[in-house]
C-alpha positions as CSV (number, residue, x, y, z in Angstrom):
1,X,48.7,-166.9,-112.5
2,X,47.8,-169.0,-109.5
3,X,44.5,-170.8,-109.2
4,X,43.0,-167.9,-107.3
5,X,43.9,-165.5,-110.2
6,X,46.7,-163.6,-108.5
7,X,50.0,-162.9,-110.3
8,X,52.8,-164.6,-108.4
9,X,55.7,-163.4,-110.6
10,X,56.3,-161.2,-113.7
11,X,58.1,-164.1,-115.4
12,X,59.4,-167.6,-114.8
13,X,63.0,-166.4,-114.7
14,X,62.3,-163.7,-112.2
15,X,61.5,-166.4,-109.6
16,X,65.1,-167.5,-109.8
17,X,67.2,-164.5,-110.6
18,X,66.7,-162.4,-107.5
19,X,64.4,-159.8,-109.1
20,X,61.9,-157.9,-107.0
21,X,59.1,-159.8,-108.8
22,X,60.1,-163.0,-106.8
23,X,58.8,-161.4,-103.6
24,X,55.1,-162.4,-103.2
25,X,52.9,-159.3,-103.4
26,X,49.7,-161.1,-102.6
27,X,48.4,-164.3,-101.0
28,X,49.8,-167.7,-101.8
29,X,47.3,-170.5,-101.2
30,X,47.9,-174.0,-99.9
31,X,46.1,-176.9,-101.6
32,X,43.4,-176.6,-98.9
33,X,42.8,-172.9,-99.7
34,X,44.7,-171.3,-96.8
35,X,46.8,-168.2,-97.3
36,X,50.3,-169.5,-96.2
37,X,51.7,-165.9,-95.8
38,X,49.1,-165.0,-93.2
39,X,47.7,-168.2,-91.7
40,X,49.2,-169.2,-88.3
41,X,49.0,-172.9,-89.3
42,X,52.2,-172.1,-91.4
43,X,54.8,-171.0,-88.7
44,X,57.6,-170.9,-91.3
45,X,56.9,-169.4,-94.7
46,X,59.2,-171.6,-96.7
47,X,59.3,-172.8,-100.3
48,X,60.7,-176.3,-100.1
49,X,62.5,-177.2,-103.4
50,X,65.5,-179.6,-102.8
51,X,67.5,-177.7,-105.4
52,X,70.9,-176.1,-105.6
53,X,71.2,-172.4,-106.3
54,X,71.6,-173.3,-110.0
55,X,68.5,-175.4,-110.1
56,X,70.1,-178.8,-110.0
57,X,69.1,-181.6,-107.6
58,X,70.6,-181.1,-104.1
59,X,71.5,-184.6,-103.4
60,X,70.8,-185.6,-99.8
61,X,69.1,-182.3,-99.3
62,X,65.7,-183.1,-100.7
63,X,63.9,-184.8,-97.8
64,X,63.5,-187.9,-99.9
65,X,63.2,-191.0,-97.7
66,X,62.5,-188.7,-94.7
67,X,61.0,-190.3,-91.6
68,X,59.4,-188.3,-88.7
69,X,62.1,-189.4,-86.3
70,X,64.9,-188.6,-88.7
71,X,67.3,-185.7,-88.8
72,X,67.4,-185.3,-92.6
73,X,67.7,-181.8,-94.0
74,X,66.2,-180.3,-97.2
75,X,66.7,-177.1,-99.1
76,X,64.1,-174.4,-98.7
77,X,63.9,-170.7,-99.1
78,X,61.9,-168.2,-97.0
79,X,59.2,-166.7,-99.2
80,X,59.8,-163.1,-99.7
81,X,63.6,-163.2,-99.9
82,X,63.5,-162.4,-103.6
83,X,65.3,-165.4,-104.9
84,X,63.6,-168.8,-104.9
85,X,66.6,-171.0,-105.2
86,X,68.8,-169.2,-102.7
87,X,68.0,-171.9,-100.2
88,X,69.3,-172.9,-96.9
89,X,69.2,-176.2,-95.1
90,X,66.2,-176.9,-92.9
91,X,65.3,-179.9,-90.9
92,X,62.8,-182.0,-92.9
93,X,60.7,-182.3,-89.7
94,X,60.1,-178.6,-89.6
95,X,56.4,-177.8,-89.9
């Protein structure tokens, strides 16, 4: 359960195995209480994780050491795709 009491997934493993439970069914809140799936402040609905598809550290794809003028890339997955670690490279400067 998330801090607001909503169920985010049926199980821990369902977040990573491509099951339908990995698709958010309700709001996901940012640390400041905004619903990131509906709030225009979040133009891209991404889960940034810096991991490989198998859950390992994606070296040089974790935005570590990123600077605003840099061109570094990190691994992230669009929320709602159904598999959290099926990431793609995104520029670390993306909002």
